C-alpha positions as semicolon CSV with decimal commas, in nm:
position;residue;x (nm);y (nm);z (nm)
1;M;0,024;-0,009;0,016
2;T;0,098;0,324;-0,081
3;E;0,186;0,618;0,209
4;R;-0,184;0,837;0,207
5;S;-0,181;1,184;0,391
6;L;-0,523;1,233;0,517
7;S;-0,684;1,587;0,584
8;A;-1,035;1,547;0,869
9;G;-1,289;1,414;0,697
10;A;-1,089;1,246;0,430
11;N;-1,118;0,837;0,382
12;V;-0,954;0,573;0,222
13;P;-1,042;0,177;0,201
14;V;-0,864;-0,058;0,403
15;D;-0,765;-0,403;0,168
16;A;-0,580;-0,536;0,504
17;G;-0,704;-0,767;0,730
18;A;-0,554;-0,631;0,950
19;V;-0,441;-0,306;1,134
20;R;-0,215;-0,166;1,403
21;V;-0,312;0,199;1,514
22;E;-0,033;0,384;1,613
23;V;-0,091;0,735;1,823
24;S;0,210;0,927;1,859
25;W;0,419;1,233;1,953
26;A;0,685;1,406;2,053
27;G;0,837;1,312;2,372
28;G;0,955;1,557;2,675
29;G;0,898;1,857;2,736
30;G;0,658;1,842;2,998
31;G;0,321;1,839;2,801
32;P;0,135;1,579;2,895
33;E;0,082;1,209;2,863
34;V;-0,171;1,059;2,597
35;D;-0,323;0,699;2,587
36;A;-0,472;0,575;2,287
37;S;-0,824;0,400;2,323
38;A;-1,103;0,220;2,122
39;V;-1,461;0,252;2,107
40;L;-1,646;-0,067;1,899
41;V;-1,969;0,111;1,825
42;A;-2,261;-0,041;1,722
43;A;-2,636;0,015;1,545
44;G;-2,736;0,382;1,629
45;G;-2,406;0,504;1,712
46;R;-2,375;0,348;2,080
47;V;-2,161;0,037;2,203
48;R;-2,321;-0,255;2,340
49;G;-2,147;-0,182;2,681
50;D;-1,889;-0,134;2,864
51;G;-1,671;-0,404;2,699
52;D;-1,655;-0,223;2,430
53;F;-1,422;0,090;2,525
54;V;-1,102;-0,078;2,473
55;F;-0,785;0,092;2,627
56;Y;-0,507;0,053;2,892
57;N;-0,701;-0,063;3,190
58;Q;-0,895;-0,299;2,992
59;P;-0,728;-0,378;2,725
60;R;-0,827;-0,670;2,494
61;H;-1,175;-0,699;2,337
62;A;-1,374;-1,016;2,478
63;S;-1,430;-1,121;2,086
64;G;-1,052;-1,040;2,073
65;A;-1,046;-0,800;1,767
66;V;-0,921;-0,501;1,943
67;V;-0,603;-0,518;2,147
68;H;-0,382;-0,236;2,339
69;R;-0,081;-0,279;2,268
70;G;0,092;-0,030;2,518
71;K;0,353;0,226;2,510
72;A;0,718;0,270;2,293
73;D;0,942;0,512;2,339
74;G;1,184;0,600;2,031
75;A;1,363;0,847;1,890
76;G;1,190;1,139;2,086
77;T;0,879;1,012;1,984
78;V;0,656;0,816;2,202
79;V;0,369;0,590;2,060
80;D;0,042;0,413;2,187
81;R;-0,047;0,112;1,987
82;I;-0,373;-0,099;1,932
83;E;-0,400;-0,329;1,737
84;V;-0,768;-0,397;1,481
85;D;-0,831;-0,724;1,332
86;L;-1,094;-0,693;1,116
87;A;-1,169;-1,032;0,991
88;R;-1,260;-1,040;1,374
89;V;-1,504;-0,768;1,411
90;E;-1,867;-0,899;1,526
91;P;-2,115;-0,820;1,255
92;G;-2,267;-0,605;1,521
93;V;-2,029;-0,352;1,505
94;E;-2,057;-0,076;1,220
95;K;-1,677;0,133;1,325
96;V;-1,453;0,171;1,547
97;V;-1,351;0,491;1,674
98;L;-0,964;0,538;1,702
99;V;-0,942;0,769;2,068
100;A;-0,656;0,987;2,231
101;S;-0,687;1,162;2,546
102;A;-0,448;1,357;2,729
103;D;-0,344;1,328;3,086
104;G;-0,244;1,611;3,279
105;G;-0,309;1,867;3,026
106;V;-0,490;1,960;2,659
107;F;-0,418;1,889;2,368
108;G;-0,304;2,250;2,318
109;H;0,040;2,157;2,508
110;V;0,094;1,830;2,301
111;R;0,357;1,825;2,005
112;G;0,375;1,617;1,678
113;L;0,019;1,459;1,777
114;A;-0,009;1,207;1,469
115;L;-0,225;0,911;1,395
116;R;-0,080;0,635;1,184
117;L;-0,285;0,281;1,064
118;V;-0,042;0,052;0,989
119;D;-0,066;-0,278;0,782
120;G;-0,054;-0,570;1,006
121;A;0,091;-0,827;0,779
122;T;0,337;-0,621;0,575
123;G;0,364;-0,341;0,784
124;G;0,301;-0,099;0,523
125;E;0,162;0,235;0,607
126;V;-0,221;0,300;0,522
127;A;-0,320;0,614;0,631
128;R;-0,137;0,933;0,839
129;F;-0,339;1,190;0,980
130;A;-0,132;1,472;1,161
131;M;-0,396;1,608;1,437
132;A;-0,383;1,962;1,594
133;A;-0,605;2,098;1,915
134;G;-0,651;2,339;2,174
135;E;-0,827;2,302;2,487
136;E;-0,970;1,958;2,428
137;T;-0,856;1,661;2,616
138;V;-1,030;1,410;2,371
139;L;-1,004;1,364;2,031
140;I;-1,136;1,111;1,841
141;G;-0,845;1,036;1,576
142;G;-1,046;0,855;1,309
143;E;-1,261;0,581;1,273
144;L;-1,240;0,225;1,067
145;Y;-1,625;0,147;0,896
146;R;-1,759;-0,065;0,662
147;R;-1,922;0,040;0,330
148;G;-2,068;-0,179;0,104
149;G;-1,906;-0,484;0,254
150;Q;-1,596;-0,333;0,274
151;W;-1,358;-0,155;0,565
152;R;-1,238;0,175;0,539
153;F;-1,091;0,428;0,741
154;R;-1,166;0,798;0,767
155;A;-0,987;1,102;0,963
156;V;-1,175;1,273;1,205
157;G;-1,004;1,521;1,416
158;Q;-1,336;1,614;1,683
159;G;-1,235;1,692;1,994
160;Y;-1,399;1,673;2,361
161;A;-1,312;1,960;2,544
162;S;-1,511;1,783;2,849
163;G;-1,281;1,466;2,862
164;L;-1,418;1,113;2,876
165;A;-1,713;1,239;3,030
166;G;-1,795;1,342;2,694
167;L;-1,788;1,061;2,457
168;A;-1,873;0,857;2,668
169;A;-2,204;1,093;2,671
170;D;-2,218;1,015;2,274
171;F;-2,130;0,688;2,271
172;G;-2,298;0,563;2,619
173;V;-1,950;0,431;2,767
174;T;-1,979;0,417;3,182
175;V;-1,758;0,655;3,343
176;D;-1,626;0,625;3,689
177;E;-1,758;0,988;3,833
178;E;-1,479;0,991;4,087
179;G;-1,274;1,153;3,820
180;G;-1,056;0,857;3,721
181;E;-1,261;0,822;3,446
182;R;-1,198;0,485;3,336
183;P;-1,460;0,211;3,232
184;G;-1,478;-0,119;3,252
185;E;-1,514;-0,303;3,601
186;E;-1,242;-0,175;3,783
187;T;-1,399;0,106;3,847
188;K;-1,616;-0,069;4,098
189;L;-1,287;-0,121;4,304
190;P;-1,194;0,110;4,597
191;P;-0,929;0,283;4,483
192;E;-0,577;0,157;4,639
193;M;-0,662;-0,175;4,548
194;R;-0,750;-0,041;4,120
195;E;-0,415;0,144;4,166
196;R;-0,234;-0,213;4,253
197;L;-0,445;-0,355;3,963
198;S;-0,398;-0,097;3,728
199;L;-0,027;-0,153;3,780
200;R;-0,007;-0,552;3,809
201;K;-0,176;-0,555;3,472
202;R;0,144;-0,399;3,310
203;Q;0,327;-0,641;3,505
204;V;0,131;-0,909;3,370
205;A;0,149;-0,793;3,048
206;V;0,505;-0,728;3,036
207;S;0,559;-1,063;3,185
208;L;0,386;-1,286;2,899
209;E;0,602;-1,000;2,605
210;K;0,903;-1,105;2,792
211;H;0,800;-1,503;2,699
212;G;0,669;-1,427;2,406
213;A;0,347;-1,408;2,466
214;A;0,192;-1,106;2,402
215;G;-0,181;-1,076;2,329
216;L;-0,222;-1,434;2,468
217;V;-0,623;-1,506;2,547
218;A;-0,653;-1,782;2,813
219;R;-0,923;-1,949;3,032
220;V;-0,769;-1,840;3,444
221;V;-0,861;-2,122;3,739
222;L;-0,794;-2,068;4,055
223;V;-0,778;-2,333;4,297
224;L;-0,664;-2,311;4,673
225;D;-0,549;-2,482;4,910
226;A;-0,742;-2,500;5,271
227;S;-0,619;-2,755;5,437
228;G;-0,567;-2,710;5,768
229;S;-0,205;-2,678;5,778
230;M;-0,286;-2,374;5,565
231;A;-0,452;-2,164;5,860
232;A;-0,175;-1,944;5,992
233;L;-0,155;-1,820;5,588
234;Y;-0,468;-1,724;5,561
235;A;-0,503;-1,611;5,881
236;R;-0,223;-1,362;5,845
237;G;-0,390;-1,205;5,510
238;V;-0,142;-1,375;5,313
239;V;-0,402;-1,594;5,106
240;A;-0,634;-1,347;4,985
241;D;-0,342;-1,146;4,882
242;V;-0,253;-1,416;4,636
243;V;-0,600;-1,413;4,543
244;E;-0,561;-0,996;4,500
245;R;-0,308;-1,045;4,235
246;M;-0,414;-1,327;4,054
247;V;-0,682;-1,142;3,999
248;A;-0,439;-0,926;3,758
249;V;-0,328;-1,244;3,549
250;A;-0,723;-1,285;3,464
251;A;-0,805;-0,928;3,407
252;Q;-0,473;-0,916;3,163
253;L;-0,556;-1,249;3,025
254;D;-0,882;-1,460;3,094
255;D;-1,107;-1,454;2,822
256;D;-1,472;-1,346;2,910
257;G;-1,366;-1,138;3,260
258;A;-1,437;-1,405;3,526
259;M;-1,194;-1,587;3,708
260;Q;-1,355;-2,015;3,769
261;A;-1,248;-2,069;4,128
262;W;-1,227;-2,357;4,443
263;T;-1,127;-2,457;4,711
264;F;-1,012;-2,813;4,868
265;A;-0,901;-2,952;5,180
266;S;-1,033;-3,358;5,154
267;N;-1,279;-3,250;4,907
268;P;-1,346;-2,990;4,670
269;A;-1,600;-2,723;4,654
270;R;-1,618;-2,514;4,329
271;L;-1,640;-2,096;4,453
272;P;-1,833;-1,824;4,270
273;D;-1,703;-1,717;3,973
274;L;-1,453;-1,402;4,052
275;R;-1,515;-1,045;3,840
276;V;-1,268;-0,801;3,908
277;G;-1,514;-0,531;3,994
278;E;-1,635;-0,739;4,263
279;L;-1,302;-0,887;4,441
280;P;-1,365;-0,705;4,802
281;A;-1,640;-0,905;4,878
282;W;-1,587;-1,215;4,681
283;L;-1,244;-1,215;4,969
284;R;-1,514;-1,345;5,256
285;H;-1,468;-1,672;5,029
286;V;-1,120;-1,715;5,150
287;K;-1,082;-1,973;5,476
288;V;-1,014;-2,301;5,653
289;G;-1,222;-2,530;5,780
290;Q;-1,263;-2,463;6,156
291;L;-1,101;-2,747;6,360
292;G;-1,337;-2,681;6,658
293;G;-1,654;-2,710;6,434
294;L;-1,476;-3,073;6,268
295;F;-1,413;-3,243;6,612
296;G;-1,568;-3,051;6,845
297;R;-1,914;-3,045;6,975
298;R;-2,226;-3,028;6,712
299;T;-2,430;-2,689;6,735
300;R;-2,669;-2,573;6,494
301;R;-2,561;-2,273;6,307
302;A;-2,744;-1,999;6,076
303;A;-2,816;-2,076;5,711
304;L;-2,504;-1,993;5,501
305;P;-2,530;-1,711;5,255
306;E;-2,602;-1,783;4,923
307;G;-2,323;-1,870;4,728
308;E;-2,111;-1,914;5,038
309;V;-1,906;-2,257;5,044
310;D;-1,931;-2,486;5,418
311;M;-1,597;-2,508;5,518
312;K;-1,645;-2,754;5,727
313;T;-1,734;-3,028;5,454
314;V;-1,443;-2,948;5,264
315;G;-1,218;-3,071;5,525
316;I;-0,888;-3,013;5,652
317;G;-0,708;-3,278;5,468
318;N;-0,465;-3,291;5,156
319;E;-0,640;-3,475;4,850
320;E;-0,551;-3,248;4,540
321;Q;-0,594;-3,576;4,300
322;K;-1,018;-3,491;4,383
323;V;-1,015;-3,094;4,288
324;I;-0,781;-3,168;3,941
325;A;-1,052;-3,431;3,841
326;E;-1,307;-3,171;3,914
327;V;-1,128;-2,848;3,701
328;R;-1,062;-3,127;3,425
329;A;-1,452;-3,242;3,432
330;Y;-1,590;-2,829;3,424
331;V;-1,273;-2,811;3,144
332;R;-1,457;-3,133;2,941
333;S;-1,798;-2,945;2,971
334;R;-1,762;-2,599;2,858
335;P;-1,510;-2,637;2,565
336;A;-1,345;-2,279;2,499
337;A;-1,161;-2,169;2,166
338;A;-0,889;-1,986;2,419
339;P;-0,637;-2,255;2,654
340;T;-0,728;-2,325;3,062
341;L;-0,462;-2,187;3,256
342;V;-0,515;-2,324;3,580
343;L;-0,307;-2,145;3,910
344;F;-0,312;-2,389;4,186
345;F;-0,181;-2,324;4,551
346;S;-0,090;-2,539;4,800
347;D;0,145;-2,516;5,118
348;G;0,297;-2,927;5,058
349;G;0,196;-3,202;5,206
350;V;0,091;-3,411;4,937
351;H;0,076;-3,760;5,009
352;R;-0,219;-3,913;4,715
353;N;0,120;-3,926;4,451
354;A;0,003;-4,214;4,225
355;D;-0,339;-4,075;4,210
356;I;-0,254;-3,688;4,121
357;E;-0,003;-3,843;3,888
358;R;-0,272;-4,008;3,707
359;E;-0,456;-3,767;3,685
360;L;-0,279;-3,513;3,522
361;R;-0,092;-3,764;3,303
362;E;-0,438;-3,793;3,125
363;A;-0,484;-3,439;3,148
364;V;-0,204;-3,416;2,909
365;E;-0,422;-3,425;2,577
366;E;-0,656;-3,121;2,706
367;P;-0,636;-2,798;2,646
368;L;-0,532;-2,683;3,012
369;F;-0,157;-2,632;3,157
370;W;-0,154;-2,632;3,544
371;Q;0,076;-2,410;3,704
372;F;0,166;-2,513;4,102
373;V;0,264;-2,312;4,357
374;G;0,435;-2,431;4,675
375;L;0,398;-2,192;4,961
376;G;0,639;-2,289;5,206
377;R;0,895;-2,588;5,261
378;S;0,683;-2,878;5,268
379;D;0,652;-3,193;5,082
380;Y;0,562;-3,129;4,729
381;G;0,558;-3,447;4,623
382;V;0,483;-3,538;4,218
383;L;0,377;-3,189;4,201
384;Q;0,735;-3,060;4,205
385;R;0,900;-3,396;3,986
386;F;0,591;-3,413;3,696
387;D;0,893;-3,203;3,499
388;E;1,115;-3,480;3,489
389;L;0,872;-3,762;3,476
390;P;0,886;-3,928;3,074
391;G;0,614;-4,058;2,906
392;R;0,390;-3,700;2,778
393;R;0,312;-3,535;2,493
394;V;0,421;-3,241;2,566
395;D;0,498;-3,093;2,958
396;N;0,176;-2,943;3,080
397;V;0,249;-2,897;3,433
398;G;0,524;-2,613;3,557
399;F;0,583;-2,581;3,960
400;F;0,788;-2,351;4,241
401;A;0,814;-2,291;4,522
402;V;0,829;-1,974;4,728
403;D;0,966;-1,945;5,100
404;D;0,735;-1,685;5,160
405;I;0,503;-1,537;4,878
406;G;0,405;-1,239;5,039
407;T;0,830;-1,080;4,976
408;L;0,850;-1,190;4,635
409;P;0,776;-0,859;4,408
410;D;0,515;-0,838;4,173
411;Q;0,737;-0,835;3,941
412;E;0,934;-1,163;3,970
413;L;0,634;-1,348;4,044
414;Y;0,461;-1,268;3,737
415;D;0,780;-1,361;3,571
416;R;0,785;-1,728;3,753
417;L;0,428;-1,781;3,704
418;L;0,418;-1,749;3,327
419;S;0,764;-1,880;3,200
420;Q;0,613;-2,182;3,092
421;F;0,245;-2,200;3,005
422;P;0,333;-1,980;2,679
423;R;0,597;-2,239;2,568
424;W;0,298;-2,502;2,625
425;V;0,034;-2,307;2,369
426;T;0,283;-2,326;2,180
427;A;0,364;-2,729;2,195
428;A;-0,033;-2,773;2,218
429;R;-0,052;-2,659;1,892
430;R;0,205;-2,883;1,696
431;A;0,051;-3,103;1,908
432;G;-0,292;-3,057;1,824
433;I;-0,419;-3,026;2,142
434;L;-0,470;-2,667;2,116
435;R;-0,608;-2,539;1,783
């Protein structure tokens, strides 16, 4: 494709199957930070829900058609990137609106602002639009839209002095009215928790990029050991902190924004699905069985709230093979296009080695990867040895242990947590386990 420099209102056909949108500006100079985002607009000029707004805190559309890739610096210029797979844009979406927002000032203080549309396959430039503005804090740089069965790009250049609130009013996106203006599930979180999640999501993205898995989508499942020996970790809030840190993995990776969860000891129990915005309330499920209730005098108890698990039925033993079998059955009964990543936390005491090995060997041909994390210096049995066991087409299990996970920096945790999963995805695709 040839280079095309457009003025506001001009349009060009887009023959590429996928494109990369690059919003660029001159770095340094103390001007505002610029963020790129995209709005998927349906009939009537409105979004179908807040999930149709893709930005740095909600970087992937559920369809996989639009992904926010983040910023890159080079030669005095900063670029924020969004990828659009036009072939995957759902039929109900009429256009993808490409937006730039200024954080900490107005666009009149931003130098060299431009939008560049690049062919995702060849890297050739489809269009370039140099933008200029004054008191606006949000600009619609352009839009990809359907016309007569073909995609086209139009340079727009319209702005809002009212920020994302003005954009939201036009397209029906919900914004955080407390000043954050960040649509999506994260806006339901307390400010400090939301800030931690935002940073951790970026760290997860960095870890994925390190391992060649940027843009990877997966179903994420969380499994929490609730055996008696875990009581101190629950009491000190270590497990609750682990859950919060894993929410960032699901928010960055998960195919539907909900993380399935189990707890287990002598028996497994399915916990309610965990959505990002429900994290503070969901943490009430993070607990172990009560020893006094198990072995002491029987007393009449009030009915449990809806969705609450009676931890006395879970027990205090170690029966990992039961919850592994239950997660496998869940995945088989609910097939998904994306692979499944199981994040399994335990403090050890593993003794059902033969049963666990049988379950994990049988799971080799299934589209799920088991990442076990040991919490302390205990006996992890076959979980620790599984990487060395022969006779498997692909290595479907990862394991590492830490003495005190609370002291492990987030970036190091995510690097270790996500180091083997991308390699398994590649191997499983070659073996035909994943499509």
